[in-house]
N, C-alpha and C positions, 0 to 999 in steps of 0.2 A: 370080769375084765373093768379094768379103769377106762374113761372115757376123757378124752380132749376134743371137744366134736361142736363145729357150729349146727344149728339147728333152728327151727322154725318158730317163732311164738304158739303155733299150735300145737308143737310136740312137747316145748315148756309145758304147757298144760297139762298134758297127759301125763309127762316126766314126773310132773308135780304131786299127782293124784296119785299116783305109781307110787311113789316115795314120801307119801305124807308123813310118815312116820316116823323117817330120818331128818338128819343135821341138813339141812336147808338155808342156802345163801344167795341172797339177791343182792347182786350190784347193780348199780348205775353206771354205764362206759362215760358217760355223758358227764360223771362228777368226778373220772377219773382222769385227769389232765396234769398231774405234775406226778412225778415218783414219788412226792411224799405222801400224795392223795395215795395212791396205789399200796405202797408200804403201811401206811397208817387204815385203810380197811382194812385187809388183811388180820392186820395187828388186831383191830378190835376184834375181829371176828374170831380170833383163835384165844383172846385174852395172852396177847405176846406182848409183852410190858419194856421188854428190854431192849427196842427195838430204838434207834434215833437216826434223824438226817437221811430218812429214807435210804437205808443202806440195803442195796443189793442184795449182797453175799451173803448178809446174814438175815433177811426175808428168808432168802432160799435156805440155809441152815433152821433156821427156827421150823418151816416147813416139813422138815425133814425128820425131828424128832419127834419120836413117841409120846414127849409129856408133854408136847403141847398141843399135838394132834389128836386129841381123845377120842370124839366118837370114829364108830365104827364104820361106819356109811355117811358121806361127805358126797354134796351136789350144790357145787359154785353154779350159780346161774348169772354169766354176765348180758343184761338186759342190755342194747342200743351198745352191742361192741363194736361196731364199724364207727364210733363216736370217740371211740377211746385213746385218749392223749391226739387227740385233732392235732395239736401240733410240733409233735415230737414223736417222730416215728422210731429212732434210736429207742426210745423209753416204753414204747408198745412193744416192740418185738423181743426187748430183754422181759417184760413183765408177761405175755407167755410166754417166752420161753422156758421163765421160774414156774411157770402152773404147768404147762408140760412136762417139766421134769420131775417136779413134784408128782406128777399123776403116774408116771412112768416110776418112781421112787416107792410107791406105796403098792405098787403091781405086782414086784417080786424084788426090787433092787435090795430092800429093810432087809430081807430074809440073809440077803449075801452077805450084808456089810456090817449089821449088826446083830451083837446078841441076842439070842431066843427074839429076837426081831420078827413082827408080826406083819402079814399085807394088812391093810385096809381097802375101804372102797373109797377111791377118791376121785370125784368127776368134775372135769370144769365143761361147761356147756355155753357156748358163744352165741347170743339170742339177737337176730336179727327180724 
């Protein structure tokens, strides 16, 4: 089951130990303050080199493509999640919505809408 969930720092340590052999990403919410920061951070993590100008729609599209999301088990930890987009609540909602939609996509929608689509474990944890 894929997860989009707030967790404590202690729970993060336990999960990182449990999933140490999986694809683990650490993002710092303090460093994600603009749409460009957010898009760039995820593009760099998944080697998506065709995103420009912080395009939300393009980011969501790429996060749902098997050609970009290669690992089978992905765990994204967003530290300082309460600091995400400190002065831009709309961008924060969009960013978190994209991540939540991506979790749901890999949890089963991919099998409905992609020929030979295969579920992946895509998990996002908001750490504070």
